[in-house]
Structure formats: structure tokens, C-alpha cells
Backbone bond lengths (Angstrom), bond angles and torsions (degrees), N, CA, C in turn:
res aa  C-N    CA-C-N  psi(-1)  N-CA   C-N-CA  omega(-1)  CA-C   N-CA-C  phi
1 M - - - 1.453 - - 1.525 109.33 -
2 T 1.296 116.71 125.55 1.455 121.62 -179.08 1.525 110.12 -87.30
3 I 1.315 115.53 136.39 1.461 121.69 179.84 1.524 108.82 -86.23
4 N 1.318 116.85 133.41 1.460 121.74 173.86 1.530 107.01 -88.72
5 F 1.326 116.10 95.51 1.461 121.00 -174.24 1.519 112.17 -67.31
6 E 1.335 117.83 -33.74 1.461 120.06 178.11 1.523 110.18 -60.45
7 E 1.315 117.14 -46.73 1.461 122.03 -179.74 1.532 110.78 -67.14
8 L 1.327 117.03 -41.54 1.457 121.62 178.80 1.521 111.30 -58.54
9 I 1.317 116.56 -48.98 1.468 121.06 -177.50 1.525 110.57 -68.02
10 K 1.326 117.03 -41.01 1.461 120.14 178.71 1.525 110.86 -61.36
11 N 1.333 116.66 -40.18 1.466 120.30 178.61 1.525 112.48 -68.10
12 M 1.321 118.20 -27.54 1.465 120.95 177.04 1.529 111.50 -78.75
13 V 1.330 117.01 -34.15 1.460 121.39 -175.57 1.529 111.98 -82.40
14 A 1.333 118.37 -35.58 1.465 122.26 -173.92 1.534 114.62 -53.05
15 P 1.326 120.23 -44.47 1.477 118.60 -179.48 1.530 113.72 -69.61
16 L 1.314 117.62 -14.43 1.466 121.21 -176.48 1.524 113.28 -84.95
17 V 1.323 117.68 -21.90 1.460 121.44 -168.88 1.520 112.29 -105.05
18 V 1.336 115.23 159.27 1.457 122.23 176.64 1.535 110.07 -82.96
19 N 1.331 116.22 -31.25 1.466 122.02 -177.34 1.531 110.47 -114.24
20 P 1.325 118.27 75.74 1.469 119.94 -176.07 1.531 113.64 -66.54
21 N 1.335 117.79 -21.27 1.472 120.03 179.24 1.521 111.89 -73.61
22 D 1.333 117.66 -15.06 1.464 121.81 -179.13 1.527 113.38 -90.24
23 I 1.319 118.35 1.47 1.462 121.21 -178.29 1.527 109.51 -76.15
24 V 1.332 115.57 128.94 1.460 121.72 175.31 1.525 107.12 -125.48
25 V 1.318 116.30 121.19 1.458 121.60 177.45 1.512 107.12 -123.11
26 K 1.338 115.85 120.04 1.466 118.68 -179.20 1.515 111.13 -139.66
27 T 1.314 114.61 149.71 1.451 121.37 177.27 1.517 108.17 -84.80
28 L 1.325 116.63 120.52 1.459 121.08 179.61 1.521 111.98 -85.87
29 D 1.321 115.72 -40.49 1.459 119.73 -175.70 1.522 108.76 -151.85
30 E 1.310 115.52 139.79 1.460 119.67 178.39 1.516 108.75 -144.84
31 D 1.311 115.24 125.85 1.464 120.12 171.65 1.522 107.15 -132.60
32 E 1.302 117.22 -165.33 1.464 119.61 -174.14 1.518 113.23 -68.81
33 E 1.340 117.86 -27.03 1.463 120.37 -176.61 1.516 113.98 -108.46
34 L 1.327 118.06 -37.37 1.465 122.00 -169.97 1.521 111.47 -121.82
35 L 1.315 114.92 135.93 1.459 123.07 176.32 1.524 107.19 -120.56
36 T 1.329 117.92 123.91 1.454 122.15 179.81 1.521 108.68 -111.13
37 I 1.328 115.85 123.36 1.458 121.87 -178.02 1.518 109.21 -122.30
38 Q 1.337 115.42 137.11 1.456 121.13 177.43 1.525 108.91 -110.49
39 V 1.322 115.60 132.65 1.458 122.29 177.60 1.522 107.34 -115.28
40 L 1.323 116.09 120.62 1.456 121.44 177.57 1.523 108.70 -114.57
41 V 1.326 116.06 130.57 1.457 121.80 177.98 1.527 108.62 -129.10
42 N 1.314 115.50 167.60 1.456 121.23 176.10 1.529 108.74 -61.15
43 K 1.322 115.47 147.34 1.468 120.08 -177.56 1.532 111.98 -57.25
44 E 1.332 117.02 -34.03 1.467 120.98 179.06 1.527 111.86 -65.98
45 D 1.316 117.27 -28.46 1.460 122.03 -173.54 1.526 114.31 -94.80
46 L 1.311 117.91 -5.85 1.461 120.66 -175.29 1.529 111.81 -58.67
47 G 1.311 117.81 -43.44 1.462 121.54 179.33 1.518 112.96 -63.57
48 R 1.319 116.38 -34.55 1.467 120.51 178.74 1.521 111.43 -68.25
49 V 1.330 116.61 -35.92 1.464 120.52 -178.04 1.526 110.56 -77.77
50 I 1.315 117.28 -37.14 1.466 120.05 179.91 1.530 110.47 -77.04
51 G 1.318 117.08 -41.92 1.459 121.00 178.15 1.517 112.27 79.85
52 K 1.302 115.21 170.20 1.459 121.09 -179.52 1.526 109.49 -66.62
53 N 1.315 115.44 125.26 1.467 123.33 -177.71 1.532 112.37 58.14
54 G 1.335 117.10 22.80 1.459 120.77 176.16 1.519 114.74 75.99
55 K 1.316 117.17 16.25 1.467 119.93 -174.89 1.530 113.45 -67.37
56 I 1.321 118.48 -38.82 1.466 120.02 179.97 1.521 110.09 -70.12
57 A 1.328 116.85 -43.68 1.470 120.16 177.73 1.527 110.32 -60.17
58 Q 1.308 116.94 -40.14 1.461 120.62 179.20 1.526 111.18 -65.99
59 A 1.325 117.04 -37.58 1.471 120.36 177.88 1.529 110.75 -65.31
60 I 1.327 116.77 -41.35 1.473 121.00 177.25 1.527 109.67 -61.84
61 R 1.320 116.10 -45.26 1.466 120.48 179.63 1.533 111.23 -62.84
62 T 1.323 117.50 -40.88 1.460 121.42 -178.89 1.525 111.22 -61.24
63 I 1.324 116.78 -43.85 1.467 120.53 178.82 1.529 110.42 -64.60
64 A 1.328 116.55 -43.59 1.469 120.31 179.52 1.531 110.58 -66.07
65 Y 1.341 117.54 -39.56 1.465 120.96 178.42 1.522 110.84 -60.40
66 A 1.342 116.19 -40.32 1.462 120.18 -179.24 1.528 110.53 -62.66
67 G 1.325 116.34 -43.91 1.461 119.89 178.40 1.516 112.21 -65.83
68 A 1.326 116.31 -39.45 1.466 120.24 -179.25 1.519 110.96 -68.11
69 S 1.318 117.41 -40.25 1.463 119.48 -178.97 1.522 110.59 -66.32
70 K 1.316 116.85 -30.07 1.457 121.06 176.85 1.535 110.76 -64.02
71 E 1.345 116.14 -28.64 1.462 121.59 178.06 1.532 111.87 -95.50
72 G 1.319 117.24 2.60 1.457 120.70 179.06 1.514 113.59 77.53
73 K 1.324 117.07 27.03 1.464 121.87 -179.85 1.523 110.20 -123.51
74 R 1.326 114.10 168.83 1.457 121.49 169.98 1.517 106.49 -112.99
75 I 1.330 116.55 154.94 1.456 120.33 -178.91 1.521 109.33 -133.63
76 K 1.316 115.75 141.88 1.467 122.22 176.60 1.511 106.38 -123.95
77 I 1.331 117.49 128.54 1.448 122.29 -178.07 1.527 108.95 -119.09
78 D 1.318 116.33 121.42 1.469 122.97 175.74 1.520 108.22 -103.85
79 I 1.329 116.87 125.04 1.464 121.69 179.55 1.514 107.58 -111.91
80 D 1.337 116.00 128.45 1.458 121.16 -177.21 1.521 108.74 -151.35
81 S 1.335 115.82 173.85 1.467 120.75 177.83 1.522 108.78 -117.70
82 F 1.320 115.38 167.29 1.461 120.25 175.95 1.497 110.28 -128.41
């Protein structure tokens, strides 16, 4: 069963933000080993997604890494605002 990482990450980020309709999660690059995903949120919500000292962003990455390793891949997640 293949994991939909875009949907997984969007579902983790949505409860954290004030503007859930502004969340954009897209796959930038995918090959056999590495998957690169970009997460864009409203500028007001960037701090909520990153968290103090990056702890929330790291937790999101850890969950995604676990799913990716189960499929034999690595994942890179870029979090930014627009």
C-alpha cells in the first residue's frame, strides 16, 4: 500500500493553523530513493507549523520519515510561507 504523503502532511498541518484553506502541499521531486515535498502556509501560520525551536516541524518530519522508510525511500520536507 502506497502512502499519500501530500495528504498525510496536509492532515497533520491543518489542525495547527488558523487558515487551513491556505495550505498547499505539493511534491516537487520524486525518484526511486528521495521524495521532496514542499509545504506552503499563510505567513501568519508559519510559526505555528514550525513551533518553538522547530519541534512541531521536526515531529511532522519524523512521522513522514517513518512512513517513507517503510516504503524504502527517504523524504525531504520544506516548510515555507507565501
